Rosetta silent file (secondary structure, phi, psi, omega in degrees, C-alpha in Angstrom):
SEQUENCE: MSAPTTSPEVQKKRLLRLTIAHYRNENCSEKDMYEWGTKEHAVHAAAVHARHGIEGYAVHWSPSSFRNAAKTLNASLGDRWVVRDQDMWVEFWFRDMEQLSATAQDPDFQKLQAAEGPYASKIHVEASLGWVEQYVADGKVVNVTADGKPDFLSFEEMSTPPL
SCORE:     score description
SCORE:     0.000 S_00000001
   1 L     0.000  132.796 -178.123  -52.397   26.668  -15.108 S_00000001
   2 L   -82.093  157.499  179.185  -55.310   29.053  -14.515 S_00000001
   3 L   -70.076  147.242  177.920  -57.776   28.705  -11.669 S_00000001
   4 L   -63.934  148.066  178.304  -61.083   27.015  -12.512 S_00000001
   5 L  -104.309  155.556  179.180  -63.930   29.375  -13.235 S_00000001
   6 L   -88.831  119.371 -178.787  -67.455   29.120  -11.927 S_00000001
   7 L   -73.851  157.698  176.040  -69.852   28.420  -14.790 S_00000001
   8 H   -57.845  -34.806  178.970  -73.240   30.167  -15.014 S_00000001
   9 H   -64.121  -43.124  178.586  -74.911   26.772  -14.434 S_00000001
  10 H   -65.373  -44.337  179.571  -72.994   26.266  -11.189 S_00000001
  11 H   -59.505  -38.494 -179.020  -73.748   29.822  -10.062 S_00000001
  12 H   -70.877  -38.378 -173.127  -77.454   29.280  -10.719 S_00000001
  13 H   -88.096  -27.437 -172.909  -77.632   25.885   -8.996 S_00000001
  14 L   -98.261  123.998  176.142  -75.225   26.403   -6.082 S_00000001
  15 E  -101.451  114.538 -179.452  -76.281   28.457   -3.066 S_00000001
  16 E   -82.498  152.016  176.102  -73.240   29.602   -1.099 S_00000001
  17 E  -136.619  124.885  171.750  -73.316   30.145    2.634 S_00000001
  18 E  -108.740  126.216  177.272  -70.875   32.191    4.679 S_00000001
  19 E  -116.404  129.333  176.746  -71.202   31.785    8.429 S_00000001
  20 E  -116.332  123.104 -178.625  -69.449   34.146   10.832 S_00000001
  21 E  -104.657  130.910 -176.643  -69.385   33.092   14.509 S_00000001
  22 E  -123.075  145.404  163.316  -68.998   35.752   17.205 S_00000001
  23 L   -93.940  157.351  175.073  -68.450   35.875   20.924 S_00000001
  24 E   -83.060  157.108  175.243  -69.953   38.801   22.741 S_00000001
  25 L   -59.695  139.656 -175.573  -67.742   41.507   24.130 S_00000001
  26 L   -60.909  -21.028  179.065  -66.716   40.537   27.673 S_00000001
  27 L   -95.613   10.047 -176.140  -68.361   43.696   29.053 S_00000001
  28 L  -116.081  134.031  177.611  -71.680   43.015   27.336 S_00000001
  29 L   -76.659  161.382  176.576  -74.480   40.854   28.735 S_00000001
  30 H   -58.316  -43.446 -179.189  -76.178   38.207   26.611 S_00000001
  31 H   -63.712  -44.076 -179.478  -79.384   40.234   26.693 S_00000001
  32 H   -63.899  -39.135  177.597  -77.662   43.470   25.657 S_00000001
  33 H   -63.816  -42.983  179.262  -75.942   41.724   22.738 S_00000001
  34 H   -62.478  -47.565 -178.968  -79.258   40.252   21.645 S_00000001
  35 H   -59.463  -46.124  177.999  -81.103   43.579   21.933 S_00000001
  36 H   -63.363  -49.543 -175.168  -78.414   45.366   19.916 S_00000001
  37 H   -62.483  -37.456 -177.301  -78.089   42.583   17.353 S_00000001
  38 H   -84.359  -49.127 -172.036  -81.812   42.238   16.770 S_00000001
  39 H   -86.291  -27.735 -175.538  -83.151   45.768   17.136 S_00000001
  40 H  -108.661  -41.660 -173.007  -80.226   47.852   15.924 S_00000001
  41 H   -90.032  -59.662 -170.634  -77.970   45.780   13.691 S_00000001
  42 H   -60.472  -42.279 -177.146  -79.908   43.043   11.875 S_00000001
  43 H   -64.154  -33.229  178.246  -82.888   45.123   10.809 S_00000001
  44 H   -82.769  -38.314  178.984  -80.600   47.683    9.149 S_00000001
  45 H   -63.502  -35.497 -179.413  -78.128   45.121    7.794 S_00000001
  46 H   -56.620  -42.756 -179.776  -80.984   43.221    6.122 S_00000001
  47 H   -64.175  -39.646  178.578  -81.750   46.197    3.873 S_00000001
  48 H   -65.694  -45.813 -178.757  -78.092   46.476    2.840 S_00000001
  49 H   -61.960  -44.944  179.847  -77.829   42.749    2.115 S_00000001
  50 H   -62.482  -38.388 -179.782  -81.024   42.728    0.043 S_00000001
  51 H   -59.212  -29.072 -177.147  -79.805   45.756   -1.920 S_00000001
  52 L  -103.374   13.233  173.731  -76.784   43.735   -3.087 S_00000001
  53 L    85.044   10.653  175.535  -78.659   40.555   -4.020 S_00000001
  54 L   -64.309  127.833 -174.435  -77.921   38.486   -0.915 S_00000001
  55 L   -82.921  -24.305  179.731  -80.626   35.780   -0.984 S_00000001
  56 E  -152.191  144.608  178.472  -80.677   35.007    2.700 S_00000001
  57 E  -147.813  126.145 -179.089  -79.471   36.572    5.919 S_00000001
  58 E  -145.572  153.146  174.815  -80.098   35.147    9.364 S_00000001
  59 E  -116.922  129.528  179.045  -78.772   35.470   12.877 S_00000001
  60 E  -107.482  118.626 -179.312  -78.506   32.350   15.033 S_00000001
  61 E   -99.728  138.790 -179.970  -78.479   33.109   18.768 S_00000001
  62 L  -140.082   75.143  177.616  -76.972   30.701   21.276 S_00000001
  63 L   -67.396  167.371 -175.990  -77.094   32.071   24.833 S_00000001
  64 H   -56.385  -33.620  178.830  -75.542   30.043   27.643 S_00000001
  65 H   -62.052  -36.297  178.565  -78.934   28.489   28.503 S_00000001
  66 H   -77.184  -37.966  177.296  -79.082   26.973   24.998 S_00000001
  67 H   -63.355  -39.350  177.113  -75.427   25.921   25.017 S_00000001
  68 H   -64.880  -39.542  176.607  -76.058   24.155   28.336 S_00000001
  69 H   -63.108  -39.608  177.732  -79.108   22.428   26.832 S_00000001
  70 H   -64.901  -38.326  177.755  -76.938   21.323   23.894 S_00000001
  71 H   -65.099  -39.851  177.656  -74.337   19.961   26.318 S_00000001
  72 H   -64.674  -45.358  177.288  -77.036   18.002   28.154 S_00000001
  73 H   -60.504  -45.482  178.664  -78.356   16.614   24.864 S_00000001
  74 H   -57.531  -45.581  179.839  -74.817   15.746   23.797 S_00000001
  75 H   -60.831  -39.597 -178.976  -74.185   13.892   27.071 S_00000001
  76 H   -70.386  -18.037 -179.871  -77.384   11.880   26.605 S_00000001
  77 L  -102.366    9.303  175.696  -76.206   10.900   23.102 S_00000001
  78 L   100.720   15.794  177.106  -72.756    9.721   24.198 S_00000001
  79 L    51.939   50.083 -179.541  -70.692   12.943   24.205 S_00000001
  80 L   -99.119   -6.202 -177.245  -69.712   12.710   20.558 S_00000001
  81 L  -103.840  158.558  163.731  -70.066   16.404   19.708 S_00000001
  82 L  -101.713  115.664  179.923  -68.032   19.484   20.378 S_00000001
  83 L   -84.739  114.790 -177.653  -70.591   22.033   21.537 S_00000001
  84 L   -70.682  147.223 -171.782  -69.494   25.374   20.141 S_00000001
  85 L  -114.086   15.474  175.621  -69.537   28.231   22.590 S_00000001
  86 L   -69.511  158.225 -178.096  -69.979   31.351   20.466 S_00000001
  87 L   -86.350  -30.464 -179.247  -72.882   33.627   21.320 S_00000001
  88 E  -153.376  151.509  174.105  -74.127   34.283   17.789 S_00000001
  89 E  -123.972  140.848  173.654  -73.671   33.239   14.199 S_00000001
  90 E  -114.068  131.298 -178.621  -74.493   35.366   11.197 S_00000001
  91 E  -120.480  137.553  177.260  -75.309   33.536    7.973 S_00000001
  92 E  -123.433  133.563  175.409  -75.362   34.892    4.434 S_00000001
  93 E  -115.806  129.829 -174.277  -76.721   32.974    1.417 S_00000001
  94 E  -158.038  168.559 -177.085  -75.658   34.152   -2.027 S_00000001
  95 L  -100.009  -29.679  179.358  -74.752   32.951   -5.534 S_00000001
  96 L  -146.457  158.546 -174.197  -71.418   34.660   -6.171 S_00000001
  97 H   -67.138  -22.564  178.486  -68.671   36.373   -4.252 S_00000001
  98 H   -61.838  -36.944  178.479  -69.320   39.707   -5.990 S_00000001
  99 H   -62.367  -44.219 -179.634  -72.581   40.030   -4.053 S_00000001
 100 H   -67.431  -41.945  179.407  -70.760   39.508   -0.776 S_00000001
 101 H   -63.005  -43.303  178.771  -67.941   41.848   -1.753 S_00000001
 102 H   -61.927  -38.841  178.059  -70.392   44.599   -2.755 S_00000001
 103 H   -63.869  -47.840 -177.595  -72.135   44.216    0.593 S_00000001
 104 H   -62.966  -30.211 -178.533  -68.868   44.408    2.551 S_00000001
 105 H   -88.384   -6.999 -178.793  -67.829   47.556    0.668 S_00000001
 106 L   -66.429  127.275 -179.579  -71.171   49.323    1.140 S_00000001
 107 H   -57.567  -34.594  178.218  -70.681   52.418    3.354 S_00000001
 108 H   -65.601  -39.059  178.512  -73.922   51.676    5.227 S_00000001
 109 H   -69.705  -39.464  178.530  -72.683   48.176    6.074 S_00000001
 110 H   -62.552  -36.097  175.803  -69.284   49.506    7.123 S_00000001
 111 H   -64.400  -41.418  178.516  -71.015   51.903    9.532 S_00000001
 112 H   -62.735  -43.547  179.341  -72.938   48.995   11.038 S_00000001
 113 H   -64.770  -36.282 -179.738  -69.739   46.991   11.491 S_00000001
 114 H   -64.392  -24.612 -178.358  -67.999   49.966   13.093 S_00000001
 115 L   -88.178    0.505 -176.074  -70.718   50.042   15.770 S_00000001
 116 L   -72.317  -26.092 -169.894  -70.209   46.380   16.800 S_00000001
 117 L   -42.502  -50.730 -178.330  -67.378   47.021   19.282 S_00000001
 118 L   -69.106  -13.081 -172.878  -69.328   47.295   22.543 S_00000001
 119 L  -113.641  -51.645 -176.030  -71.342   44.163   21.716 S_00000001
 120 E  -105.213  126.908  178.478  -69.447   41.690   19.528 S_00000001
 121 L   -67.765  144.520  175.327  -65.883   40.722   20.346 S_00000001
 122 L   -93.698    3.004 -178.667  -63.345   41.037   17.536 S_00000001
 123 L   -97.192  136.809  175.431  -61.314   38.204   19.103 S_00000001
 124 L    60.333   34.705  173.878  -61.628   34.609   17.891 S_00000001
 125 L   -71.072  133.708 -179.444  -64.187   35.353   15.181 S_00000001
 126 E  -114.107  147.092  178.188  -64.651   32.204   13.091 S_00000001
 127 E  -132.021  148.746  176.310  -65.776   31.929    9.478 S_00000001
 128 E  -141.234  131.720  178.387  -66.956   29.059    7.322 S_00000001
 129 E  -122.868  130.710  177.735  -67.707   29.154    3.586 S_00000001
 130 E  -162.596 -162.372  175.651  -69.461   26.371    1.725 S_00000001
 131 E  -122.815  159.460 -176.399  -72.606   25.582   -0.213 S_00000001
 132 E  -106.023  133.207  169.467  -76.070   24.572    0.938 S_00000001
 133 L  -119.599  103.411 -177.013  -77.945   21.486   -0.228 S_00000001
 134 L   -91.788  133.628 -178.677  -81.455   21.755    1.154 S_00000001
 135 L  -117.487  -16.807  174.564  -83.564   18.588    1.253 S_00000001
 136 E  -134.978  128.608  176.216  -86.585   19.683    3.321 S_00000001
 137 E  -138.745  131.367 -179.273  -88.285   23.095    3.020 S_00000001
 138 L    53.126   37.083  177.210  -91.595   24.062    4.596 S_00000001
 139 L    76.754    9.723 -178.372  -92.039   20.452    5.710 S_00000001
 140 E  -122.890  146.131  175.980  -91.674   19.076    2.171 S_00000001
 141 E   -69.774  132.033  179.418  -88.884   17.122    0.475 S_00000001
 142 L  -132.216  160.613  176.127  -87.124   19.303   -2.103 S_00000001
 143 L    59.942   32.565  174.467  -84.242   18.904   -4.547 S_00000001
 144 E  -126.875  128.085 -178.011  -84.816   15.166   -4.930 S_00000001
 145 L   -72.613  168.703 -179.669  -85.699   13.782   -8.366 S_00000001
 146 L   -59.443  -28.467  179.240  -88.620   11.435   -9.038 S_00000001
 147 L   -92.766   15.849  172.729  -86.184    8.508   -9.015 S_00000001
 148 L    80.531   21.452  179.585  -84.872    9.432   -5.549 S_00000001
 149 L  -105.489  149.573  176.189  -81.606   11.102   -6.545 S_00000001
 150 E   -66.257  140.976 -178.258  -80.351   14.460   -5.293 S_00000001
 151 L   -98.497   60.143  177.939  -80.958   17.244   -7.821 S_00000001
 152 L  -128.676  165.241  177.740  -77.570   18.908   -7.517 S_00000001
 153 L   -73.547  173.345 -179.903  -74.538   19.121   -9.755 S_00000001
 154 L   -65.937  162.180  176.654  -71.523   16.834   -9.366 S_00000001
 155 H   -57.976  -42.001 -178.745  -69.029   17.308   -6.554 S_00000001
 156 H   -59.217  -41.327  179.119  -66.461   18.508   -9.083 S_00000001
 157 H   -72.588  -45.743 -177.122  -68.818   21.252  -10.282 S_00000001
 158 H   -65.610  -32.898 -174.849  -70.132   22.201   -6.849 S_00000001
 159 L   -90.107    6.307  172.959  -66.655   22.335   -5.296 S_00000001
 160 L   -62.270  126.360 -175.939  -65.200   24.720   -7.877 S_00000001
 161 L   -57.470  136.781  176.906  -64.000   27.639   -5.722 S_00000001
 162 L   -70.654  142.995 -179.076  -66.287   30.649   -5.866 S_00000001
 163 L  -115.397    0.000    0.000  -64.699   33.694   -7.436 S_00000001
């Protein structure tokens, strides 16, 4: 039996998100990782991602002061969460895996990744791949029909593995 294929309708409607979570290198301060990630890496990586059709690229920073604030919030809400302890997450939004593959194979992107060593640890990197269903954008409800239903495809269509 062959693997299911992603239809053009699913590709158009489904926005994929890959999240990569990093710890900083043990010899790098939070500030130094941030300065490198913001001023040296992200600004150059953005151009590469856009060149290959990546629709969104963002870096989520979580220094220890924010992780501690999250732990305090969690405690006040009954300690039901696991507060993740990575220093940064990188998120990519795209429609098909070819866009991501082209980005990863781009020599400019490979040079950027090669320069990560002093800042981002290569140990315990975590990844998550899924799709995004956005319901509020710019303070307005989106992707909800006039009759109050979500405007997305069925689970069966949305959960077809991206190729």
